[in-house]
ZADO-1210 file (C-alpha; in nm, 4 decimals, padded with zeros to 6 digits):
<atoms>
<atom x="-02.7281" y="-00.0609" z="-03.6350" code="MET" pos="1"/>
<atom x="-02.6413" y="00.2196" z="-03.8700" code="SER" pos="2"/>
<atom x="-02.7148" y="00.2264" z="-04.2427" code="ASP" pos="3"/>
<atom x="-02.3577" y="00.3458" z="-04.2954" code="GLU" pos="4"/>
<atom x="-02.1224" y="00.0904" z="-04.4524" code="PRO" pos="5"/>
<atom x="-01.8807" y="-00.0720" z="-04.2113" code="ARG" pos="6"/>
<atom x="-01.5219" y="00.0556" z="-04.2459" code="PRO" pos="7"/>
<atom x="-01.2443" y="-00.1760" z="-04.3587" code="VAL" pos="8"/>
<atom x="-01.1255" y="-00.3904" z="-04.0599" code="PRO" pos="9"/>
<atom x="-00.7906" y="-00.3028" z="-03.8982" code="PRO" pos="10"/>
<atom x="-00.4938" y="-00.4396" z="-04.0935" code="SER" pos="11"/>
<atom x="-00.2858" y="-00.5740" z="-03.8037" code="HIS" pos="12"/>
<atom x="-00.2187" y="-00.5544" z="-03.4336" code="LEU" pos="13"/>
<atom x="-00.0129" y="-00.2403" z="-03.3746" code="LEU" pos="14"/>
<atom x="00.0601" y="-00.2817" z="-03.0055" code="GLU" pos="15"/>
<atom x="-00.0169" y="-00.5051" z="-02.7122" code="ALA" pos="16"/>
<atom x="00.0290" y="-00.4365" z="-02.3409" code="ALA" pos="17"/>
<atom x="00.1628" y="-00.6342" z="-02.0494" code="LEU" pos="18"/>
<atom x="00.1994" y="-00.5109" z="-01.6924" code="TYR" pos="19"/>
<atom x="00.4993" y="-00.5340" z="-01.4598" code="ALA" pos="20"/>
<atom x="00.5694" y="-00.3483" z="-01.1378" code="GLU" pos="21"/>
<atom x="00.9474" y="-00.3908" z="-01.1799" code="ASP" pos="22"/>
<atom x="01.0150" y="-00.2154" z="-01.5094" code="LEU" pos="23"/>
<atom x="01.3935" y="-00.2504" z="-01.4758" code="GLU" pos="24"/>
<atom x="01.3623" y="-00.6299" z="-01.4525" code="ALA" pos="25"/>
<atom x="01.1208" y="-00.6263" z="-01.7468" code="ALA" pos="26"/>
<atom x="01.3599" y="-00.4193" z="-01.9555" code="GLU" pos="27"/>
<atom x="01.6551" y="-00.6428" z="-01.8701" code="ALA" pos="28"/>
<atom x="01.4529" y="-00.9503" z="-01.9733" code="PHE" pos="29"/>
<atom x="01.3033" y="-00.8164" z="-02.2959" code="PHE" pos="30"/>
<atom x="01.6308" y="-00.6618" z="-02.4157" code="THR" pos="31"/>
<atom x="01.8820" y="-00.9064" z="-02.2705" code="GLY" pos="32"/>
<atom x="01.7014" y="-01.2368" z="-02.3170" code="VAL" pos="33"/>
<atom x="01.4598" y="-01.1716" z="-02.6036" code="LEU" pos="34"/>
<atom x="01.6744" y="-00.9146" z="-02.7873" code="GLY" pos="35"/>
<atom x="01.4021" y="-00.6527" z="-02.8335" code="LEU" pos="36"/>
<atom x="01.5010" y="-00.2875" z="-02.8692" code="ASP" pos="37"/>
<atom x="01.3601" y="-00.0189" z="-02.6398" code="VAL" pos="38"/>
<atom x="01.1434" y="00.2331" z="-02.8265" code="VAL" pos="39"/>
<atom x="01.0767" y="00.4610" z="-02.5295" code="VAL" pos="40"/>
<atom x="01.0901" y="00.4470" z="-02.1521" code="ARG" pos="41"/>
<atom x="00.9385" y="00.6645" z="-01.8841" code="VAL" pos="42"/>
<atom x="01.0832" y="00.5611" z="-01.5470" code="PRO" pos="43"/>
<atom x="00.8147" y="00.4441" z="-01.3048" code="GLY" pos="44"/>
<atom x="00.5490" y="00.4275" z="-01.5781" code="ARG" pos="45"/>
<atom x="00.6427" y="00.2224" z="-01.8846" code="HIS" pos="46"/>
<atom x="00.8981" y="00.0779" z="-02.1218" code="VAL" pos="47"/>
<atom x="00.8043" y="-00.0027" z="-02.4824" code="PHE" pos="48"/>
<atom x="00.9837" y="-00.2487" z="-02.7109" code="PHE" pos="49"/>
<atom x="00.9971" y="-00.2864" z="-03.0901" code="ARG" pos="50"/>
<atom x="00.8834" y="-00.6310" z="-03.2023" code="CYS" pos="51"/>
<atom x="00.8846" y="-00.6588" z="-03.5799" code="GLY" pos="52"/>
<atom x="00.6301" y="-00.4113" z="-03.7131" code="THR" pos="53"/>
<atom x="00.4545" y="-00.3820" z="-03.3773" code="GLY" pos="54"/>
<atom x="00.5314" y="-00.2615" z="-03.0279" code="VAL" pos="55"/>
<atom x="00.5116" y="-00.4495" z="-02.6996" code="LEU" pos="56"/>
<atom x="00.4095" y="-00.2082" z="-02.4240" code="LEU" pos="57"/>
<atom x="00.5060" y="-00.2918" z="-02.0660" code="VAL" pos="58"/>
<atom x="00.3394" y="-00.0670" z="-01.8086" code="PHE" pos="59"/>
<atom x="00.3615" y="-00.0422" z="-01.4331" code="ASP" pos="60"/>
<atom x="-00.0072" y="-00.1062" z="-01.3487" code="PRO" pos="61"/>
<atom x="00.0099" y="00.1269" z="-01.0489" code="ARG" pos="62"/>
<atom x="00.0975" y="00.4198" z="-01.2758" code="ALA" pos="63"/>
<atom x="-00.1476" y="00.3522" z="-01.5581" code="THR" pos="64"/>
<atom x="-00.4407" y="00.3111" z="-01.3175" code="ALA" pos="65"/>
<atom x="-00.4084" y="00.6835" z="-01.2420" code="GLN" pos="66"/>
<atom x="-00.5905" y="00.9476" z="-01.4514" code="PRO" pos="67"/>
<atom x="-00.3676" y="01.1221" z="-01.7088" code="PRO" pos="68"/>
<atom x="-00.1807" y="01.4291" z="-01.5874" code="LYS" pos="69"/>
<atom x="-00.0942" y="01.5642" z="-01.9321" code="ASN" pos="70"/>
<atom x="-00.3986" y="01.7123" z="-02.1126" code="PRO" pos="71"/>
<atom x="-00.2159" y="01.6698" z="-02.4446" code="ASP" pos="72"/>
<atom x="-00.2076" y="01.2896" z="-02.3902" code="LEU" pos="73"/>
<atom x="-00.5536" y="01.2036" z="-02.2522" code="PRO" pos="74"/>
<atom x="-00.5034" y="00.8248" z="-02.2515" code="VAL" pos="75"/>
<atom x="-00.7717" y="00.6727" z="-02.0272" code="PRO" pos="76"/>
<atom x="-00.6540" y="00.4837" z="-01.7166" code="PRO" pos="77"/>
<atom x="-00.5951" y="00.1133" z="-01.7748" code="HIS" pos="78"/>
<atom x="-00.4248" y="-00.1850" z="-01.6210" code="GLY" pos="79"/>
<atom x="-00.4572" y="-00.5492" z="-01.5313" code="ALA" pos="80"/>
<atom x="-00.4145" y="-00.7659" z="-01.2263" code="GLN" pos="81"/>
<atom x="-00.2399" y="-01.1000" z="-01.2527" code="GLY" pos="82"/>
<atom x="-00.0325" y="-01.2387" z="-01.5363" code="PRO" pos="83"/>
<atom x="-00.1085" y="-01.1486" z="-01.8959" code="GLY" pos="84"/>
<atom x="-00.0131" y="-01.3230" z="-02.2168" code="HIS" pos="85"/>
<atom x="00.1613" y="-01.2258" z="-02.5394" code="ALA" pos="86"/>
<atom x="00.2658" y="-01.4426" z="-02.8311" code="CYS" pos="87"/>
<atom x="00.5728" y="-01.3482" z="-03.0326" code="LEU" pos="88"/>
<atom x="00.6219" y="-01.4865" z="-03.3839" code="ALA" pos="89"/>
<atom x="00.9380" y="-01.6914" z="-03.4395" code="VAL" pos="90"/>
<atom x="01.0361" y="-01.8832" z="-03.7510" code="ASP" pos="91"/>
<atom x="00.9870" y="-02.2544" z="-03.6878" code="GLY" pos="92"/>
<atom x="01.3444" y="-02.3356" z="-03.7904" code="ALA" pos="93"/>
<atom x="01.4704" y="-02.1029" z="-03.5146" code="ALA" pos="94"/>
<atom x="01.2679" y="-02.2506" z="-03.2273" code="LEU" pos="95"/>
<atom x="01.5324" y="-02.5092" z="-03.1301" code="ASP" pos="96"/>
<atom x="01.7932" y="-02.2312" z="-03.1102" code="ALA" pos="97"/>
<atom x="01.5503" y="-02.0213" z="-02.9051" code="TRP" pos="98"/>
<atom x="01.4910" y="-02.3069" z="-02.6654" code="ARG" pos="99"/>
<atom x="01.8665" y="-02.3565" z="-02.6161" code="ALA" pos="100"/>
<atom x="01.9163" y="-01.9792" z="-02.5717" code="HIS" pos="101"/>
<atom x="01.6385" y="-01.9542" z="-02.3133" code="LEU" pos="102"/>
<atom x="01.7661" y="-02.2531" z="-02.1172" code="GLU" pos="103"/>
<atom x="02.1209" y="-02.1119" z="-02.1201" code="ALA" pos="104"/>
<atom x="01.9781" y="-01.7845" z="-01.9838" code="ALA" pos="105"/>
<atom x="01.8121" y="-01.9755" z="-01.6992" code="GLY" pos="106"/>
<atom x="01.4590" y="-01.9229" z="-01.8318" code="VAL" pos="107"/>
<atom x="01.2278" y="-02.2142" z="-01.7476" code="GLU" pos="108"/>
<atom x="01.0410" y="-02.3655" z="-02.0405" code="ILE" pos="109"/>
<atom x="00.6830" y="-02.4208" z="-01.9211" code="GLU" pos="110"/>
<atom x="00.5661" y="-02.5953" z="-02.2367" code="ALA" pos="111"/>
<atom x="00.7015" y="-02.6864" z="-02.5797" code="ASP" pos="112"/>
<atom x="00.4550" y="-02.8586" z="-02.8090" code="PHE" pos="113"/>
<atom x="00.2892" y="-02.8744" z="-03.1499" code="ARG" pos="114"/>
<atom x="-00.0687" y="-02.7613" z="-03.1968" code="TRP" pos="115"/>
<atom x="-00.3132" y="-02.9738" z="-03.4020" code="PRO" pos="116"/>
<atom x="-00.2277" y="-02.7427" z="-03.6953" code="THR" pos="117"/>
<atom x="00.1360" y="-02.8576" z="-03.6698" code="GLY" pos="118"/>
<atom x="00.2625" y="-02.5194" z="-03.5489" code="ALA" pos="119"/>
<atom x="00.5014" y="-02.5276" z="-03.2544" code="ARG" pos="120"/>
<atom x="00.4862" y="-02.3061" z="-02.9431" code="SER" pos="121"/>
<atom x="00.7275" y="-02.2557" z="-02.6560" code="ILE" pos="122"/>
<atom x="00.5893" y="-02.0994" z="-02.3368" code="TYR" pos="123"/>
<atom x="00.7970" y="-01.9078" z="-02.0805" code="ILE" pos="124"/>
<atom x="00.7391" y="-01.6428" z="-01.8109" code="ARG" pos="125"/>
<atom x="00.8846" y="-01.2934" z="-01.7868" code="ASP" pos="126"/>
<atom x="01.0048" y="-01.1635" z="-01.4475" code="PRO" pos="127"/>
<atom x="00.6545" y="-01.0262" z="-01.3721" code="ALA" pos="128"/>
<atom x="00.4966" y="-01.3685" z="-01.4308" code="GLY" pos="129"/>
<atom x="00.3408" y="-01.2834" z="-01.7675" code="ASN" pos="130"/>
<atom x="00.3048" y="-01.5819" z="-01.9987" code="SER" pos="131"/>
<atom x="00.5065" y="-01.5389" z="-02.3172" code="LEU" pos="132"/>
<atom x="00.4699" y="-01.7666" z="-02.6140" code="GLU" pos="133"/>
<atom x="00.7197" y="-01.7990" z="-02.8963" code="LEU" pos="134"/>
<atom x="00.5268" y="-01.9532" z="-03.1825" code="ALA" pos="135"/>
<atom x="00.5432" y="-02.0228" z="-03.5503" code="GLU" pos="136"/>
<atom x="00.3316" y="-01.7650" z="-03.7354" code="PRO" pos="137"/>
<atom x="00.1415" y="-02.0441" z="-03.9119" code="ARG" pos="138"/>
<atom x="-00.0322" y="-02.1066" z="-03.5780" code="LEU" pos="139"/>
<atom x="-00.3043" y="-01.8668" z="-03.6942" code="TRP" pos="140"/>
<atom x="-00.2878" y="-01.9170" z="-04.0718" code="MET" pos="141"/>
</atoms>
């Protein structure tokens, strides 16, 4: 351990990544069902969505497992196998409307419950099988 003082911890989560081989289906779901805006898309590689102050990254795992081809963007290879998870913050008063919206869109509700803290979560799946949670922010407060 260094004698140097530890820097201030990060202030918030800036981005999180999920993986989907069918980026068109992912984009249709995240824009059409969840209402997120596309920040940037690179066909066959990724589509990124604005979510509040952060960004949800959706990558094709086959593309991101490859070494970078652009020396100006030396992002190390990454990826995941199997479904991932992301939790999106939703005001508690809006969760009933979200549930009705999801059901009307044909999205199966896997779970809808209150945690011991009293916060409510609704769990669904995106087209790639990733587990998505819509939860009251007080879940972690």
